[in-house]
C-alpha positions in Angstrom: 153.3 220.1 27.8 154.8 220.0 31.3 158.5 220.1 30.5 160.6 223.0 31.5 163.4 224.4 29.8 165.6 227.6 30.8 165.8 229.7 27.3 168.4 232.4 26.8 168.4 234.6 23.7 171.3 236.6 23.3 171.7 239.5 21.5 174.2 242.2 20.9 173.3 244.5 24.1 171.1 242.5 26.1 170.9 238.7 27.1 167.1 237.8 27.5 166.3 234.8 29.5 163.4 232.7 31.2 161.5 229.5 32.5 159.6 228.4 29.6 157.3 225.7 29.0 157.4 223.1 25.8 154.1 224.3 25.0 155.7 228.1 24.6 154.1 229.6 28.1 157.2 231.5 29.6 156.7 231.3 33.7 159.0 234.4 34.3 161.9 236.4 32.4 164.4 238.4 32.9 167.5 240.1 31.2 170.8 241.3 31.6 173.5 243.3 29.7 175.7 241.2 27.4 179.2 240.4 28.2 180.4 240.9 24.6 184.1 240.7 24.8 184.5 238.2 27.8 184.0 234.8 27.7 184.8 233.5 31.5 181.9 236.3 32.4 179.8 235.5 29.8 179.6 231.6 30.7 179.4 232.1 34.4 176.4 235.0 33.9 174.5 232.0 32.1 175.6 229.5 35.1 174.3 231.8 37.7 170.9 232.6 36.1 171.1 228.4 35.7 171.5 227.8 39.5 169.1 230.5 40.3 166.0 229.0 38.3 167.0 225.4 39.0 166.5 226.3 42.9 162.9 226.9 41.8 162.2 224.7 39.2 163.3 221.2 37.7 164.4 221.9 33.8 164.6 219.2 31.7 167.2 221.1 29.5 169.0 224.5 28.1 168.0 226.5 25.0 170.2 229.1 23.6 169.0 231.4 20.9 172.3 233.7 19.4 173.9 235.2 16.1 176.0 233.8 13.7 176.3 230.5 11.9 175.8 227.6 14.2 176.1 224.0 14.0 172.6 223.0 15.2 174.2 219.4 16.5 177.2 220.7 17.8 176.8 224.5 18.7 179.5 225.5 17.4 179.7 229.1 15.7 181.6 228.5 12.7 182.6 232.3 11.9 184.7 235.2 13.5 181.6 237.2 13.1 178.4 237.1 15.1 177.4 240.5 15.8 179.5 242.6 18.1 179.4 239.5 20.3 183.0 239.0 20.6 183.6 236.1 22.9 181.5 233.7 21.3 183.2 233.3 17.7 184.6 230.2 17.1 183.3 228.4 20.1 180.8 226.1 20.8 178.7 227.5 24.1 176.8 223.9 24.0 179.8 222.0 24.8 181.3 224.9 27.5 178.0 224.6 29.2 177.6 221.0 29.1 180.8 220.9 31.1 179.8 222.9 33.7 176.0 221.5 34.1 174.5 218.4 34.6 171.3 218.7 32.0 171.7 219.1 27.9 172.0 222.1 26.1 171.0 223.0 22.3 171.9 226.3 20.5 170.6 227.6 17.3 171.1 230.4 15.3 168.5 233.4 16.3 167.0 234.1 13.1 166.1 230.3 12.8 164.8 230.5 16.0 162.6 233.3 15.4 161.2 231.1 12.3 160.5 227.8 14.4 158.8 230.2 16.7 156.5 231.4 14.2 156.1 227.5 12.9 155.3 226.6 16.1 152.1 228.8 17.4 152.8 231.5 15.3 151.5 233.2 12.2 153.4 230.3 10.1 151.4 227.2 12.0 150.8 224.7 9.5 152.8 226.4 6.7 155.5 224.1 5.2 157.7 226.7 2.9 158.1 229.9 4.4 160.4 232.8 5.0 161.0 235.0 8.6 162.7 238.0 7.9 164.0 239.8 11.3 164.7 243.6 11.1 166.8 245.1 13.2 170.2 246.7 13.9 170.9 244.3 10.8 169.0 241.9 8.9 168.7 238.1 9.4 166.0 235.0 9.4 164.8 231.7 8.4 164.3 229.7 5.6 161.8 226.8 6.4 161.7 224.3 3.4 159.5 220.9 3.7 158.8 221.9 7.7 162.3 221.9 8.2 164.9 224.7 8.5 167.4 225.4 5.7 170.6 225.5 7.3 172.9 225.2 4.4 176.2 223.3 3.9 178.0 225.7 6.5 175.1 226.8 8.7 174.9 230.1 6.7 171.3 229.7 5.1 168.8 232.7 5.7 172.0 235.0 6.2 169.8 237.5 4.2 171.2 240.8 5.1 174.8 240.4 3.1 172.3 240.0 -0.4 173.6 242.6 -3.0 170.5 244.8 -3.2 172.0 247.9 -4.1 175.3 248.3 -6.4 175.2 252.3 -6.5 177.0 252.8 -2.9 179.6 250.0 -2.8 179.3 250.9 1.2 176.1 250.5 1.2 175.5 247.7 -1.4 174.3 244.9 1.2 171.3 244.5 2.8 172.3 244.9 6.1 173.7 248.2 5.4 170.9 250.1 3.0 167.4 248.2 4.3 168.1 247.5 8.2 166.5 249.5 10.6 169.8 250.2 11.6 170.8 251.8 8.4 167.3 253.8 8.3 168.4 255.3 11.7 172.0 256.0 10.3 170.5 258.0 7.5 168.2 259.9 9.6 171.0 260.9 11.9 173.1 262.4 8.8 170.0 264.4 7.7 169.1 265.5 11.5 173.0 266.2 12.2 172.5 264.3 15.1 175.1 262.8 17.5 175.6 259.1 17.2 175.0 258.9 20.6 171.7 260.6 20.8 168.6 258.0 20.9 166.8 257.2 17.5 163.2 255.4 17.3 162.3 254.1 14.1 158.8 255.3 14.8 159.9 259.1 15.1 161.1 258.6 12.1 158.0 257.4 10.2 156.0 260.5 12.3 158.7 262.8 10.5 158.2 262.1 6.8 154.8 262.7 7.4 156.1 266.3 7.7 159.3 266.7 6.1 159.8 266.3 2.4 163.5 265.4 2.6 162.7 263.0 6.0 160.1 260.9 3.5 162.3 261.0 0.8 164.7 258.7 3.2 162.1 256.7 4.5 161.4 255.9 0.8 164.7 254.9 -0.4 164.8 252.6 2.9 161.2 251.4 1.8 162.5 250.7 -1.4 166.0 248.8 0.1 163.3 246.7 2.0 161.0 245.5 -1.1 163.8 244.9 -3.0 165.2 242.2 -0.8 161.8 240.7 0.0 161.6 240.5 -3.8 164.4 238.5 -4.4 163.5 236.0 -1.6 159.7 235.5 -3.2 161.5 235.0 -6.4 164.1 232.7 -5.2 162.3 230.8 -2.9 158.8 230.9 -3.8 157.6 230.4 -0.3 153.9 230.2 0.8 154.4 233.4 3.1 156.8 235.5 4.0 156.8 237.0 7.6 158.3 240.3 8.4 159.7 240.6 12.2 161.6 243.2 14.5 160.6 246.3 16.3 160.0 248.4 13.3 157.2 245.6 12.3 154.5 247.1 15.0 154.9 250.1 12.4 151.1 249.9 11.6 151.4 250.7 8.1 154.9 249.2 7.2 153.7 246.0 4.9 151.2 248.5 3.2 154.1 250.2 2.3 156.4 247.4 1.1 153.3 245.7 -0.6 152.9 249.0 -2.4 156.6 249.2 -3.7 156.1 245.3 -4.8 153.2 246.0 -7.0 155.4 248.6 -8.9 158.1 245.9 -9.7 157.7 244.4 -13.1 157.7 240.6 -12.4 155.8 240.4 -9.3 152.3 239.5 -10.4 154.1 236.5 -11.2 155.8 235.6 -8.1 153.1 237.7 -5.8 153.6 236.0 -2.1 151.9 236.9 0.8 153.3 239.0 4.0 152.6 239.0 7.2 154.0 240.5 10.6 155.6 237.7 13.0 153.2 237.0 15.8 156.2 236.5 18.3 157.9 239.8 19.4 160.7 240.0 21.9 160.0 236.5 23.3 160.3 234.8 19.5 164.2 234.0 20.3 163.5 231.8 23.2 160.1 230.7 22.1 162.1 229.2 19.0 165.3 227.7 21.2 163.2 225.6 22.7 161.3 224.0 19.7 165.0 223.6 18.6 165.4 221.4 21.7 162.7 219.6 21.4 163.8 218.5 17.9 167.1 217.4 18.8 166.1 215.9 21.5 163.8 213.9 19.0 160.6 215.2 20.1 158.3 216.5 17.4 156.2 219.8 18.3 
């Protein structure tokens, strides 16, 4: 497929962008800081990138991956929460951009885009029913049933981070707050008495756990939380496979540790589901956004 697209992946700190072919090949890419609270600047930055790319490429459309519950037809973000990107709440970036440019724009939730990327040419290729879980500052993902993304009545399908997975601590009851990499780092910071501005990498926590008993206990509790959420998804949806993405998925023995936890759960043997890491890493949102664009424009991938 030779059609070209401009893709954006809007995150809480960075906006990644690229020129990408319909078959997922990225021709060029870069990123810039996310204007989280200034809508005018948010749109202006996108327009500038689009103009620059179009001076070098003939493109068929603009494909955007963003956080939050997004109507995949209108592009409207129907919520007062969208990570920390305040300026896009209760707005349709699709409509706002199409008023300014002469090519079609399509927008989809970032977790759903990750799932679409894996379905297209990743580790769910040829799979009709699967779950993609992205673990980062929070937890999100996408659900694919009979080959199609399950959006839900109000486009909140796949908002796994809001599942209650631990009632013992009310302020950490939901999966976002006990199973995300962000929650692991927060617990580690408290244990190490680190300043909130001091950068901590998840990999460092895994390494420290091999040498420090208390740090190992923190990691073990986090692994229990992750495993509990994955168990709930497995018994609720009975998918063919669960894919795990996010930066922490690069940790070599993560899935092995999770599987050990799952095997200790009473009914796992009746619902056992294969686990695998996502193939696509930082480019998943852009690849999936293009696949969503093609679906919306009536082209099958």
